[in-house]
C-alpha positions as CSV (number, residue, x, y, z in Angstrom):
1,M,297.6,46.0,8.3
2,M,297.7,48.1,11.5
3,T,300.7,50.2,12.0
4,I,301.9,51.4,15.4
5,K,302.8,55.0,15.4
6,T,304.3,57.0,18.2
7,D,302.6,60.3,19.0
8,I,305.4,62.5,20.3
9,K,303.0,64.9,22.1
10,Q,301.3,62.1,24.0
11,Q,304.7,60.5,24.9
12,E,305.8,63.9,26.3
13,K,302.6,64.1,28.3
14,L,303.2,60.7,29.7
15,E,306.8,61.5,30.6
16,K,305.7,64.7,32.3
17,F,302.9,62.9,34.1
18,F,305.2,60.2,35.6
19,K,307.9,62.8,36.5
20,E,305.7,65.4,38.1
21,E,303.2,63.1,39.9
22,N,304.4,63.4,43.5
23,T,301.8,61.2,45.2
24,W,303.2,57.9,43.9
25,F,304.3,55.4,46.4
26,P,307.8,56.5,47.5
27,D,310.1,55.6,44.6
28,N,308.4,52.3,44.3
29,V,311.1,50.8,46.5
30,G,309.4,47.4,46.9
31,E,309.0,47.0,43.1
32,K,312.6,48.0,42.5
33,F,313.9,45.6,45.1
34,L,311.8,42.7,43.7
35,A,312.8,43.5,40.1
36,I,316.5,43.4,41.0
37,F,316.1,40.3,43.1
38,F,314.3,38.4,40.3
39,F,316.8,39.7,37.7
40,I,319.7,38.3,39.8
41,I,318.1,34.9,40.3
42,S,317.1,34.6,36.6
43,G,320.6,35.9,35.5
44,I,322.3,33.1,37.5
45,L,320.0,30.5,36.1
46,A,320.2,31.9,32.5
47,C,324.0,31.9,32.4
48,A,324.2,28.1,32.2
49,P,324.7,27.3,28.5
50,N,322.2,24.9,26.9
51,K,324.9,22.3,26.4
52,M,325.5,22.2,30.2
53,I,321.9,21.4,30.7
54,D,322.2,18.0,29.0
55,F,318.4,17.4,29.1
56,S,319.1,13.7,30.1
57,D,316.5,14.3,32.8
58,L,314.3,16.5,30.5
59,N,311.6,17.0,33.2
60,N,314.1,18.6,35.8
61,D,316.2,20.4,33.2
62,M,313.1,22.1,31.6
63,K,312.0,23.1,35.1
64,V,315.2,24.9,35.7
65,V,315.1,26.7,32.3
66,L,311.4,27.7,32.7
67,I,311.9,28.8,36.3
68,G,314.8,31.0,35.2
69,Y,312.6,32.7,32.5
70,M,309.7,33.0,34.9
71,F,311.9,34.9,37.3
72,Y,313.1,37.1,34.5
73,I,309.5,37.9,33.4
74,L,308.6,38.7,37.0
75,G,311.6,41.0,37.2
76,V,310.5,42.9,34.1
77,T,306.9,43.1,35.4
78,Y,308.1,44.6,38.7
79,M,310.5,46.9,36.9
80,V,307.6,48.6,35.0
81,M,305.0,48.3,37.8
82,K,305.2,52.0,38.5
83,Y,304.0,52.7,34.9
84,K,301.1,50.2,35.1
85,S,299.5,50.9,38.5
86,Y,299.3,53.7,41.1
87,Q,299.2,53.6,44.8
88,E,298.9,56.6,47.0
89,A,301.8,57.0,49.4
90,Y,300.1,57.9,52.6
91,S,296.5,56.8,52.0
92,T,294.8,54.7,54.6
93,N,293.2,52.4,52.0
94,R,296.4,51.7,50.1
95,K,294.4,50.5,47.1
96,R,296.1,50.2,43.7
97,I,294.6,51.8,40.6
98,T,295.6,51.0,37.1
99,T,297.4,53.7,35.2
100,K,294.8,53.3,32.4
101,E,292.1,54.2,34.8
102,L,294.1,57.2,36.1
103,L,294.7,58.5,32.6
104,K,291.2,58.0,31.2
105,N,290.4,61.7,31.4
106,M,293.7,62.7,29.8
107,P,294.1,62.8,26.0
108,I,296.3,59.7,26.1
109,D,295.6,56.7,23.8
110,R,296.0,53.3,25.4
111,M,298.4,52.3,22.6
112,Q,300.6,55.3,23.4
113,L,300.7,54.1,27.1
114,W,301.8,50.6,25.8
115,I,304.5,52.2,23.6
116,F,305.7,54.3,26.6
117,I,306.0,51.3,28.9
118,T,307.6,49.2,26.1
119,K,310.3,51.9,25.6
120,K,311.0,51.9,29.3
121,K,311.6,48.1,29.2
122,I,313.8,47.9,26.1
123,K,317.1,49.3,27.5
124,P,317.2,47.3,30.8
125,C,316.2,44.1,28.9
126,A,318.8,44.7,26.2
127,V,321.6,45.3,28.8
128,M,320.6,42.2,30.8
129,T,320.4,40.2,27.5
130,A,323.9,41.4,26.4
131,I,325.4,40.5,29.8
132,I,323.8,37.0,29.8
133,I,324.9,36.4,26.2
134,A,328.5,37.5,27.1
135,I,328.7,35.2,30.1
136,R,327.2,32.3,28.2
137,I,329.7,32.7,25.4
138,I,332.6,32.9,27.9
139,I,331.4,29.7,29.7
140,T,330.7,27.9,26.5
141,L,334.1,28.7,25.0
142,A,335.8,27.7,28.3
143,A,333.9,24.5,28.7
144,Y,333.3,23.3,25.1
145,R,335.7,25.5,22.9
146,N,332.7,26.2,20.7
147,I,329.8,28.7,20.5
148,Y,326.3,27.3,20.0
149,L,323.8,29.4,18.1
150,S,321.0,28.0,20.3
151,D,322.6,29.7,23.4
152,I,322.3,33.1,21.8
153,L,318.9,32.6,20.1
154,M,317.2,31.4,23.3
155,V,318.5,34.3,25.3
156,L,317.5,36.8,22.6
157,V,314.0,35.4,22.3
158,F,313.3,34.8,26.0
159,N,315.2,37.7,27.6
160,L,314.6,40.4,25.1
161,I,311.8,39.9,22.6
162,V,309.2,38.1,24.8
163,P,309.5,40.3,28.0
164,V,309.4,43.5,26.0
165,L,306.3,42.5,24.2
166,I,304.3,40.9,27.0
167,A,305.4,41.9,30.5
């Protein structure tokens, strides 16, 4: 069985690299905007409790649920874009280079880069998941006077576990 171990020195080198590198595209404004935009859209769609989506028209209801989770995954992807690719700020060619390619000459393991990016995703995803769960519980209690476990489990799986592992 393979174990994933964090190398503190490599994590510190990555943190220093991303803080000190001053040729990054200015604050990744576009990625931040798109991440917030997709989080807002997905948050609105994700706050509807499963009971509200009655699945009488399964095709349309599943589309709404899947579109909401797709926007959420896009938000997470744009949120960590600055750790996955590099673009020179004032270059004429404006080509993106993957961070893996940029770090190939540094003593950084690819697994350590994945751990670093995953750690950057956990807190925002956990906060967003907590907010969505709280809103879903309030709406479910107000509308149905009952809390459904499926509401909480779906949000935990699709808003916390899946995005942290894949995006």
